[in-house]
C-alpha positions as CSV (number, residue, x, y, z in Angstrom):
1,M,-0.9,18.6,-1.8
2,I,-3.5,16.2,-0.5
3,S,-6.1,17.6,2.0
4,M,-6.7,16.1,5.4
5,E,-10.1,14.9,4.2
6,E,-8.5,13.0,1.3
7,C,-5.9,11.6,3.8
8,E,-8.8,10.3,6.0
9,K,-10.5,8.8,2.9
10,F,-7.2,7.1,1.9
11,N,-7.0,5.7,5.4
12,G,-10.6,4.3,5.1
13,E,-9.8,2.7,1.8
14,L,-6.7,1.1,3.3
15,R,-8.8,-0.2,6.2
16,D,-11.3,-1.6,3.7
17,L,-8.6,-3.4,1.7
18,L,-6.8,-4.9,4.7
19,I,-9.5,-5.5,7.3
20,E,-12.8,-5.7,5.6
21,G,-11.5,-8.2,3.0
22,E,-10.4,-11.7,3.5
23,N,-6.9,-10.9,4.7
24,L,-7.5,-11.1,8.5
25,D,-10.1,-12.7,10.6
26,W,-11.7,-10.7,13.4
27,E,-9.8,-12.4,16.2
28,D,-6.5,-11.3,14.6
29,V,-7.9,-7.7,14.2
30,G,-9.0,-7.6,17.8
31,C,-5.5,-8.6,19.0
32,L,-3.9,-6.1,16.7
33,F,-6.1,-3.3,17.9
34,E,-5.4,-4.1,21.5
35,Y,-1.7,-4.1,20.8
36,I,-2.0,-0.8,18.8
37,S,-3.6,0.9,21.8
38,T,-0.4,0.6,23.7
39,F,1.4,3.0,21.2
40,E,1.8,6.7,21.5
41,N,-0.5,8.0,18.8
42,P,0.4,8.6,16.0
43,K,4.2,8.7,16.2
44,G,4.5,5.2,17.8
45,I,2.2,3.7,15.2
46,L,4.0,5.4,12.3
47,E,7.4,4.2,13.5
48,H,6.0,0.7,14.0
49,V,4.5,0.6,10.5
50,K,7.9,1.6,9.1
51,E,9.5,-1.3,10.9
52,C,6.8,-3.7,9.5
53,K,7.5,-2.4,6.0
54,D,11.2,-2.8,6.4
55,E,10.8,-6.3,7.8
56,G,8.5,-7.1,4.9
57,N,11.2,-5.9,2.5
58,L,13.8,-8.1,4.1
59,V,11.5,-11.2,4.0
60,C,10.6,-10.5,0.4
61,K,14.3,-10.2,-0.6
62,K,14.7,-13.7,0.9
63,G,12.0,-15.0,-1.5
64,D,9.2,-15.4,1.1
65,V,6.4,-13.5,-0.7
66,D,3.7,-14.7,1.7
67,G,5.7,-13.7,4.7
68,A,6.3,-10.3,3.2
69,L,2.6,-9.9,2.5
70,E,1.9,-10.7,6.1
71,K,4.3,-8.1,7.4
72,Y,3.0,-5.5,4.9
73,G,-0.6,-6.4,5.9
74,F,0.1,-6.0,9.6
75,G,1.8,-2.6,8.9
76,G,-1.2,-1.5,6.9
77,V,-3.6,-2.5,9.6
78,F,-1.6,-0.6,12.2
79,L,-1.6,2.4,9.8
80,T,-5.4,2.4,9.7
81,R,-5.4,3.1,13.4
82,A,-3.2,6.2,13.3
83,A,-5.0,9.4,14.2
84,I,-3.4,11.8,11.8
85,K,-3.7,15.4,13.1
86,R,-0.5,17.1,12.2
87,E,0.7,18.0,8.6
88,E,4.0,16.3,9.0
89,D,2.3,13.1,10.2
90,K,0.0,13.3,7.1
91,A,3.0,13.2,4.8
92,I,4.5,10.2,6.6
93,F,1.2,8.4,6.6
94,L,0.8,8.9,2.8
95,D,4.3,7.8,2.1
96,L,4.0,4.7,4.3
97,A,0.5,3.8,3.0
98,S,1.6,4.1,-0.7
99,S,4.8,2.2,-0.1
100,I,3.0,-0.7,1.7
101,L,0.3,-0.9,-1.0
102,L,2.9,-0.9,-3.8
103,N,5.0,-3.5,-2.0
104,M,1.9,-5.6,-1.6
105,A,1.2,-5.1,-5.4
106,A,4.7,-6.3,-6.2
107,C,4.1,-9.4,-4.1
108,M,0.8,-10.0,-5.8
109,L,2.5,-9.8,-9.2
110,K,5.0,-12.5,-8.1
111,K,2.1,-14.6,-6.9
112,K,0.4,-14.1,-10.3
113,E,-2.6,-12.4,-8.6
114,F,-2.8,-9.7,-11.2
115,M,-6.3,-8.4,-10.4
116,Q,-5.3,-7.7,-6.8
117,A,-2.0,-6.1,-7.9
118,G,-3.9,-3.8,-10.2
119,Q,-6.4,-2.9,-7.5
120,L,-3.7,-2.0,-5.0
121,C,-2.0,0.2,-7.5
122,T,-5.3,1.9,-8.4
123,V,-5.8,2.9,-4.8
124,V,-2.4,4.5,-4.7
125,L,-3.1,6.3,-8.0
126,D,-6.4,7.6,-6.7
127,Y,-4.3,9.7,-4.3
128,N,-1.2,10.3,-6.4
129,S,-1.9,10.0,-10.1
130,A,1.8,10.8,-10.8
131,N,3.1,7.7,-9.0
132,V,5.3,6.1,-11.7
133,K,5.9,2.9,-9.7
134,A,2.1,2.4,-9.3
135,L,1.5,3.1,-13.0
136,F,4.3,0.6,-14.0
137,R,3.0,-2.1,-11.7
138,R,-0.6,-1.6,-12.7
139,A,0.5,-1.8,-16.4
140,S,2.4,-5.1,-15.6
141,A,-0.7,-6.5,-14.1
142,A,-2.9,-5.3,-17.0
143,M,-0.5,-7.0,-19.6
144,E,-0.7,-10.3,-17.7
145,L,-4.5,-10.0,-17.8
146,G,-4.4,-9.4,-21.6
147,R,-5.4,-5.8,-21.2
148,N,-2.6,-4.3,-23.3
149,D,-4.7,-1.2,-24.0
150,L,-4.8,-0.3,-20.3
151,A,-1.1,-1.1,-19.9
152,Y,-0.3,1.1,-22.8
153,L,-2.2,4.1,-21.3
154,D,-0.5,3.6,-17.9
155,L,3.0,3.3,-19.5
156,K,2.4,6.3,-21.7
157,L,1.5,8.4,-18.7
158,A,4.5,7.1,-16.8
159,C,6.8,8.1,-19.6
160,A,5.2,11.5,-19.7
161,I,5.8,12.0,-16.0
162,E,9.4,10.7,-16.0
163,P,10.7,10.6,-19.6
164,I,14.2,9.4,-18.6
165,N,13.0,6.6,-16.3
166,Q,13.7,3.3,-18.2
């Protein structure tokens, strides 16, 4: 089980990926933070993030990869503002953060942004080294980048974790 300190570190890395990068400008972030402050913390934020993730999934299924990335990105930014205090909230946070990052990685693969896809998967694997979906998506990105050696290692590990998963 991941410790509260590791959960906070994961939250910080998520914040760095989604806010500190080039994904949002500071005006957007300010508006989001103002909106977030209206939520009951953390339950309201966690529920809203799940809605963002679900909306992103629907948009992605319709073929709008950029729209899905936007929904996932907003969900991730909201998630960085959740003050996780209770053990059950920590589990929800970790599940949502991993899911959002892996969904973003899938979108990056579709956009042929393989480095970004691999980086997103690596963050997930830093906190859950047995995440087969992250291993598979990172291997897919590595193969597209011509790094079959790295892809092989990830796929070998994924097969060891879930030998019946095709």
